[in-house]
C-alpha positions as CSV (number, residue, x, y, z in Angstrom):
1,M,-3.9,9.9,0.9
2,H,-1.5,9.8,3.7
3,K,-0.7,6.2,4.4
4,E,3.0,6.0,5.2
5,K,2.5,6.4,9.0
6,T,1.0,3.0,9.3
7,W,3.6,1.1,7.6
8,I,6.1,0.8,10.5
9,A,3.2,0.3,12.9
10,A,2.1,-2.5,10.7
11,L,5.5,-4.3,10.6
12,A,5.5,-4.1,14.5
13,T,1.9,-5.4,14.6
14,T,3.2,-8.3,12.4
15,L,5.6,-9.4,14.9
16,L,3.3,-8.7,17.9
17,I,0.5,-10.8,16.4
18,S,3.0,-13.6,15.4
19,A,4.2,-13.8,18.9
20,C,0.7,-14.0,20.4
21,G,-0.3,-16.9,18.3
22,G,-3.9,-17.4,16.9
23,T,-6.3,-19.5,15.0
24,D,-5.3,-21.1,11.7
25,A,-8.5,-20.8,10.0
26,G,-11.7,-18.6,10.5
27,G,-14.4,-20.5,8.4
28,D,-15.0,-21.8,4.9
29,G,-15.9,-18.4,3.3
30,D,-18.3,-19.9,0.9
31,A,-20.2,-17.7,-1.7
32,S,-23.7,-18.8,-2.8
33,G,-24.2,-16.8,-5.8
34,G,-20.9,-16.6,-7.8
35,S,-19.7,-20.3,-7.4
36,G,-17.9,-19.8,-4.0
37,N,-15.3,-22.6,-3.4
38,S,-16.5,-24.8,-6.3
39,G,-13.0,-24.7,-7.8
40,K,-14.2,-22.5,-10.7
41,P,-13.8,-18.7,-11.1
42,M,-16.6,-16.8,-9.5
43,D,-19.1,-15.3,-11.9
44,R,-19.3,-11.5,-11.3
45,G,-22.8,-11.1,-12.7
46,A,-24.0,-13.9,-10.4
47,A,-22.3,-12.7,-7.4
48,C,-23.6,-9.1,-7.9
49,T,-27.2,-10.6,-8.3
50,A,-26.8,-12.8,-5.1
51,A,-25.5,-9.8,-3.2
52,E,-28.7,-7.8,-3.9
53,S,-30.5,-10.1,-1.4
54,G,-27.7,-10.4,1.0
55,G,-25.5,-8.0,2.9
56,P,-24.8,-5.3,3.8
57,L,-21.2,-5.4,2.8
58,D,-18.9,-4.6,5.6
59,W,-15.8,-2.9,4.1
60,W,-12.9,-2.0,6.4
61,T,-10.6,0.7,5.3
62,Q,-8.6,3.5,6.8
63,D,-9.4,6.1,4.4
64,P,-12.7,7.8,5.2
65,E,-11.9,10.7,2.8
66,T,-12.6,8.7,-0.1
67,A,-14.7,5.7,1.3
68,E,-18.1,7.5,1.1
69,T,-17.4,8.8,-2.4
70,I,-16.4,5.3,-3.6
71,I,-19.5,3.7,-2.0
72,G,-21.6,6.3,-3.9
73,M,-20.1,5.5,-7.3
74,F,-20.6,1.8,-6.5
75,N,-24.3,2.4,-5.7
76,E,-24.9,4.2,-8.9
77,K,-24.3,1.1,-10.8
78,Y,-25.5,-1.3,-8.0
79,P,-28.2,0.6,-6.0
80,D,-29.5,-2.5,-4.4
81,I,-26.3,-3.6,-2.7
82,E,-25.9,-1.8,0.6
83,V,-22.2,-1.1,1.8
84,N,-21.1,0.1,5.2
85,F,-17.5,1.0,5.8
86,T,-15.5,0.9,9.2
87,Q,-12.5,3.1,9.6
88,L,-9.5,1.3,11.0
89,L,-5.8,1.6,10.6
90,E,-4.4,-1.4,8.7
91,N,-2.6,-2.9,11.7
92,D,-5.9,-2.5,13.7
93,I,-7.6,-4.5,10.8
94,A,-5.3,-7.4,11.2
95,Q,-5.6,-7.5,15.0
96,R,-9.2,-7.4,14.9
97,I,-9.6,-10.0,12.2
98,V,-7.3,-12.3,14.3
99,A,-9.5,-11.7,17.3
100,E,-12.8,-12.2,15.6
101,S,-11.5,-15.4,13.9
102,N,-10.6,-16.8,17.3
103,A,-14.1,-16.0,18.4
104,K,-15.5,-17.7,15.1
105,K,-17.2,-14.5,14.2
106,V,-15.6,-12.4,11.5
107,T,-17.6,-9.3,10.7
108,A,-15.5,-7.9,7.9
109,D,-16.3,-8.9,4.3
110,L,-13.7,-6.9,2.6
111,A,-10.6,-5.1,3.8
112,V,-8.0,-2.8,2.4
113,G,-4.3,-2.8,3.5
114,H,-0.8,-3.3,2.5
115,M,1.3,-6.6,2.6
116,A,3.0,-5.8,5.9
117,A,-0.3,-5.1,7.6
118,F,-1.9,-8.3,6.1
119,Q,1.1,-10.6,6.7
120,P,-0.2,-11.8,10.1
121,L,-3.5,-12.9,8.4
122,I,-1.8,-14.6,5.5
123,E,0.4,-16.6,8.0
124,R,-2.7,-17.7,9.9
125,N,-4.6,-18.7,6.8
126,L,-7.1,-16.0,7.5
127,V,-7.4,-14.7,4.0
128,D,-9.9,-16.6,1.8
129,T,-7.6,-18.4,-0.5
130,E,-10.2,-21.0,-1.7
131,L,-12.3,-18.8,-3.8
132,Q,-11.4,-18.0,-7.4
133,W,-11.8,-14.4,-8.5
134,P,-13.8,-13.6,-11.8
135,T,-11.9,-13.6,-14.8
136,D,-12.6,-10.0,-15.3
137,I,-9.8,-9.2,-12.9
138,S,-6.3,-9.3,-14.7
139,D,-4.1,-12.1,-13.4
140,N,-1.3,-9.6,-12.6
141,L,-3.4,-8.0,-9.8
142,K,-3.9,-11.3,-8.1
143,S,-1.3,-12.0,-5.4
144,D,-0.2,-15.5,-4.5
145,S,-2.1,-15.0,-1.2
146,N,-5.4,-14.5,-3.3
147,M,-5.6,-10.7,-2.5
148,I,-6.3,-8.1,-5.3
149,R,-3.9,-5.2,-5.8
150,V,-5.8,-2.0,-6.1
151,S,-3.1,0.6,-6.3
152,R,0.6,0.8,-6.8
153,R,2.6,4.0,-5.5
154,A,5.8,4.7,-6.7
155,N,8.6,6.2,-4.5
156,G,11.1,8.8,-5.8
157,I,12.6,12.1,-5.1
158,V,10.1,15.2,-5.0
159,Y,11.8,18.4,-5.7
160,N,11.0,22.2,-5.7
161,T,10.6,23.0,-9.4
162,E,11.4,26.7,-8.8
163,Q,14.9,25.7,-7.6
164,Y,15.7,22.6,-9.9
165,S,14.7,20.8,-13.0
166,A,14.8,16.9,-13.3
167,E,18.1,17.2,-15.3
168,D,19.6,19.0,-12.3
169,L,19.2,16.0,-10.0
170,P,20.8,12.6,-9.8
171,D,19.7,9.7,-11.9
172,T,20.6,6.9,-9.3
173,W,20.5,6.6,-5.6
174,E,24.3,6.2,-5.3
175,D,24.5,9.6,-7.2
176,L,22.9,11.3,-4.1
177,V,25.9,10.4,-2.0
178,D,27.6,13.6,-3.0
179,P,28.5,16.7,-0.7
180,K,26.7,19.2,-3.2
181,W,23.3,17.7,-1.9
182,A,24.2,18.7,1.8
183,G,21.6,20.9,3.4
184,K,19.2,20.4,0.5
185,T,17.5,17.0,1.2
186,S,15.1,15.3,3.7
187,V,14.5,11.8,4.7
188,H,11.5,10.1,6.4
189,T,12.1,9.4,10.1
190,T,11.0,5.9,9.8
191,G,13.5,4.8,7.2
192,I,10.8,4.3,4.4
193,P,11.0,3.6,1.5
194,F,14.7,2.7,1.7
195,D,13.8,-0.5,3.5
196,V,12.3,-1.6,0.3
197,L,15.5,-0.9,-1.6
198,S,17.0,-3.7,0.6
199,I,14.8,-6.1,-1.4
200,A,17.0,-5.4,-4.5
201,W,20.2,-4.5,-3.0
202,G,20.5,-6.8,0.1
203,E,20.7,-5.6,3.6
204,E,24.6,-4.8,3.7
205,K,24.6,-2.7,0.6
206,T,21.5,-0.8,1.8
207,L,22.8,0.1,5.2
208,D,26.1,1.0,3.8
209,W,24.5,3.4,1.4
210,A,22.4,4.9,4.1
211,Q,25.4,5.3,6.4
212,R,27.3,7.0,3.7
213,L,24.5,9.3,2.7
214,A,24.0,10.4,6.3
215,E,27.6,11.2,6.7
216,T,28.2,12.9,3.4
217,V,24.7,14.7,2.9
218,Q,23.3,14.9,6.4
219,P,19.6,15.0,5.3
220,E,17.1,16.8,7.3
221,V,15.0,14.2,9.2
222,I,11.2,14.9,8.8
223,N,8.4,12.9,10.2
224,G,6.0,12.1,7.2
225,T,6.1,11.7,3.4
226,T,3.7,14.6,3.0
227,A,5.7,16.8,5.5
228,G,8.8,16.2,3.5
229,I,7.2,17.2,0.2
230,Q,5.6,20.4,1.8
231,A,9.1,21.3,3.0
232,A,10.3,20.9,-0.5
233,A,7.5,22.9,-1.9
234,S,8.2,25.8,0.6
235,G,11.8,25.6,-0.4
236,E,12.9,25.0,3.2
237,V,14.4,21.7,2.3
238,P,13.9,21.6,-1.6
239,I,14.5,17.8,-2.2
240,A,12.3,15.1,-0.3
241,L,14.3,11.8,-0.8
242,S,11.4,9.8,0.7
243,G,8.9,11.1,-1.9
244,R,6.0,9.1,-3.3
245,D,3.8,9.7,-6.4
246,S,0.5,9.9,-4.7
247,E,1.5,12.6,-2.2
248,A,3.4,14.5,-4.8
249,N,0.6,14.5,-7.3
250,E,-1.8,15.6,-4.6
251,Q,0.4,18.6,-3.7
252,K,0.8,19.5,-7.3
253,A,-2.8,19.4,-7.8
254,A,-3.2,22.0,-4.9
255,G,-0.7,24.3,-6.8
256,A,2.6,23.4,-5.0
257,P,5.8,23.8,-7.1
258,V,7.0,20.3,-7.0
259,D,7.5,17.3,-9.2
260,I,8.9,13.7,-8.8
261,K,11.9,12.1,-10.4
262,Y,12.3,8.3,-10.1
263,L,15.6,6.8,-9.5
264,D,16.6,3.3,-10.4
265,P,15.6,1.0,-8.7
266,V,12.2,2.1,-7.9
267,P,10.6,1.1,-4.5
268,T,6.8,0.8,-4.7
269,F,4.0,0.4,-2.1
270,D,1.1,-1.7,-3.0
271,F,-2.4,-1.9,-1.6
272,Y,-4.8,-4.7,-1.7
273,E,-8.3,-5.8,-1.1
274,M,-8.7,-9.1,0.5
275,I,-11.6,-11.3,1.7
276,P,-11.2,-12.7,5.3
277,A,-11.7,-16.4,5.6
278,G,-15.2,-16.8,7.2
279,A,-16.6,-13.7,5.8
280,E,-20.4,-13.8,5.6
281,D,-21.1,-11.7,2.5
282,V,-18.4,-13.0,-0.1
283,D,-20.8,-12.4,-3.0
284,A,-21.1,-8.6,-2.2
285,A,-17.4,-8.5,-1.6
286,V,-16.4,-10.0,-4.9
287,C,-18.9,-7.8,-6.8
288,F,-17.5,-4.7,-5.1
289,A,-13.8,-5.7,-5.3
290,T,-14.2,-6.6,-8.9
291,W,-16.0,-3.3,-9.9
292,Y,-13.3,-1.5,-7.9
293,V,-10.4,-2.7,-10.1
294,T,-12.2,-2.9,-13.4
295,D,-15.1,-0.5,-14.3
296,A,-14.3,2.1,-11.7
297,K,-10.4,1.9,-11.6
298,D,-9.7,5.1,-13.3
299,D,-12.2,7.2,-11.2
300,V,-11.1,5.4,-7.9
301,L,-7.4,5.9,-8.5
302,A,-7.9,9.6,-9.3
303,L,-9.2,10.1,-5.8
304,S,-5.9,8.9,-4.2
305,Y,-3.6,10.5,-7.1
306,T,-2.3,7.2,-8.0
307,T,-2.2,4.3,-10.5
308,N,-2.2,0.5,-10.5
309,D,0.0,-0.2,-13.2
310,D,2.7,-2.9,-12.9
311,V,5.3,-0.2,-14.2
312,P,4.0,3.2,-12.9
313,P,4.1,6.0,-15.5
314,G,7.2,8.2,-15.7
315,L,9.7,5.7,-14.6
316,P,13.1,5.7,-16.4
317,A,13.3,3.1,-19.3
318,G,14.3,-0.3,-18.0
319,A,14.1,0.7,-14.4
320,E,13.8,-2.1,-11.8
321,V,10.4,-1.9,-9.9
322,I,10.6,-3.3,-6.6
323,S,7.4,-4.6,-4.9
324,V,7.0,-6.3,-1.5
325,T,5.8,-10.0,-1.2
326,P,5.2,-11.9,1.9
327,D,8.6,-13.2,2.0
328,D,10.1,-9.6,2.3
329,V,8.0,-8.6,5.3
330,A,10.4,-9.8,8.0
331,Q,13.4,-8.1,6.3
332,L,11.6,-4.8,6.1
333,G,10.6,-5.0,9.8
334,K,14.3,-5.4,10.5
335,M,15.6,-2.8,8.0
336,A,13.4,0.2,8.6
337,P,14.3,0.8,12.2
338,E,18.0,0.2,11.4
339,I,17.9,2.8,8.7
340,S,15.8,5.1,10.9
341,D,18.6,4.8,13.5
342,I,21.2,6.0,10.9
343,W,18.9,9.0,10.1
344,V,18.4,9.9,13.7
345,N,21.2,9.0,15.7
346,G,24.0,8.4,13.1
347,G,23.8,4.7,13.2
């Protein structure tokens, strides 16, 4: 699905909400059926049983294309647990949870988003960090802020397979800084995913690379990851440097002549489920989220053409995988507009 448009908005919202202040806690988030905040991992079976007499689960997500399908899949296994979804952009989710927490009435039980969108909630202790997730969920999916990773999307260069093979293309980001790629590449207007490269490279090296790429290659600036991939598929601009596996796989499934090649290091874009502090139906949220990343993970991930592996499939052997932590969000908020300025205005 097409999520990239909310990344920069979420970074801006992080700064806005931080400036506005807000509550430090929204409630105790206690769960009655699965152990709640007893200091022990919640029992998935007990949580699901308790959820049958509670609810409905209020699930906030920006993706209506798949939400109803996922709810239908869940209800095949748990027909007595009602799930409602509210469509909100991720930055709107954060603002609304802050506002509802200030009013002492949180209506979301579970929300989906990425680290930048949820950073204001982490800073305000508005993520339920007291509950311990069931042991069914692998530890590698649990963030330090007690959110559950539900997908990991890998960024690479998406290319027109009728014009190039993977062997024709560079193996590193540095190799792209070559006049032979002039007139053949595009980048995303907002500067993503190259802001994430700065986590591995540092700010100075990243900006230097972006400036040299802009001067040497003069990439076409296109607003949108999918739009860049579609330009590659048409042959108009055959190499999209701001490519991502989910969008590339979706276009391939539709018959587009594209594929993706990953360069080292590999920026990634993670999505999480989180339970707000003060949520009313924690049992239902735990039941749903646990099912989502265990029993249903393959079917759910197939809907968005992605995976949830620590090392996404197809990466070069030994490639460095870059993921975003709460400590990185401020840096990305600074880097993305600076890279964008280089693309759009020449720096």
